[in-house]
N, C-alpha and C positions, 0 to 999 in steps of 0.2 A: 665791662672792659672787653675790647675787641681782641680777637685772636690774631687779627691781621696786623702786620707791620711792614714798613718799607724795607726792602732788601738792602743790604750793605755789601761792600766789597768782600767781606768775609764769607758771604753766602754764595759767591760766584760758582764754586764747583757744584753745589746743590742746585743752583738755578740751571746750570747746564744739564745736570742729570734729569731734572724735571722737564726741561725742553726736549730732551731725548725721549722721555716718556710720551710727550705729546706727539712728537714726530713718529714714533713707533706705532702709536694708536691710530693716527690719521692715515699713515701710509702703509699700514700692515699689508704685506703681500703685493703692494703696488710697485715698489721700487726697492730692489735688494740693496742699493747703495744708501738708501735713507737710514738704514739701521746702523751704518758705520759710525763709529765715534772718533775716527782719526782726526776730524776737524776740531775736536774739543781743545786740544793743546794749543792750537793757533787762536782759537776764540777766547780762551780763558783770560789772557792779559787784557784784551780789549774790554771784555765784559767787566772785569774787576775795576778798570779805570772808569767805565761808564757808571757803574754802581756807586763809585766814590764821588760822583758829581751831584751834590744834593740839589743844585739849581739847574741841572741840565735838562735836555729835552727827552730823556729816557727815564722810566721808572719801572720798578718791579715790586709787587706786593706779594707777601708770602704768609703762610701759616706754618709755624714750627710743629715738629713732632715731639710732644713732651716726653714720650717714652724713649726717644733717641736723641740726646743732646747733639746739636749741630746739624741735625737732619731736618729737611722740610717736607711737609705733607702736600702743599699746594702752592701754585704760582699763577700770577697774571702779570704780564709785562706789556708795556706800551710806549709809544713815542708820540711826540707832538711835532707836526710839520707845519711849515708855512707854505701856503699856495696863494697866488694872487686872489684877492677877494672876488666875491660874486654875490648875486642876490641870495639871501639866506645866510651868508657867511662873509660879510663885507671885510672882516679883518683877516680872513684867510687862514685861521688856525684850525687845523685838522688833526684829530687824534687817530691813532691806529692801535687796536688791541691785538696782541698775538701771544703765543706761548702760554695759553691757559691750560694748566695741567694739574692733575691730582694723582698721587700714587694710587694704584688700584685698590689697595687695602684700606685707603682712607676716604674713598668715595662715598657719596650719598649722605654727607654730613654738613653740606652747605659751605665747605671751604672755598671751592672755586667761585661760587656766588659772592662770598664775602670779599675775596681778593679782587674780583672784577668791580664790585661796588666801590671799593676803595680807590681803584684805578680811575673809575669814572668821576669820583669826587676830586681826584687830583687834576683831571682834565678840566672840570668845571672851574676849579680855583685858578687855573691858568688862562681862562677865557676861551677855551676851545669850544667852537660852536657845532662841530660835527665829529662823530666818532665812527670809524669804519672797522670792520673785522671780517674775516673769512670763517664761516662756521661749518663744522662737520654736521651731518644729519643728527648725530647723537647729542650734540651740544646746542642745536638750534632752539629747542624749547627753553633752555636757560636764558639765551640771549633775547628771545622774543618776550619773555617775562620781564626783562629789563627795559623793553621798549625798542629794541632793534627790529628792523624790518628788512626783508629781502629787497634788493634793488637790481635792476638790469645791469649787468656788468660787462662793459666793453673793454675790460682790461686785456692788455697784451704784455709780454715780457721779452726782454732781450737779456741773455746771459753771456757774460764775457768769460 
């Protein structure tokens, strides 16, 4: 029996908490604003609604903390996007993995790997041909063991 399950709307607060764990670990010392949790209250209703859509383009997979009912130990979330097809992906389905996090005291037990593997299974079932993610140096060995490879990244961003 797998420890991993799909997150539901009832998990939204814990999903946000684990997302903050990921943000804090990736951006530690880099951006004082990253540690702020003021955005959680605005994000929570949207996240609850998205987690309540079983057939939507967003999914999160989690591992529960058996010693703390209602608490989560690990998370992997992702979305499916449509982009105009191209060679190697004629149907244009692209997955993006983000917010992979494990509570510090629950690490090194395979929880993140199990959550990501379940998320990748979800992508495959939906016909996604390519999955992208951004990896920290610490997480890169996990993703490489799952078949991810570094790519030249011409990404740019505009923030409104």
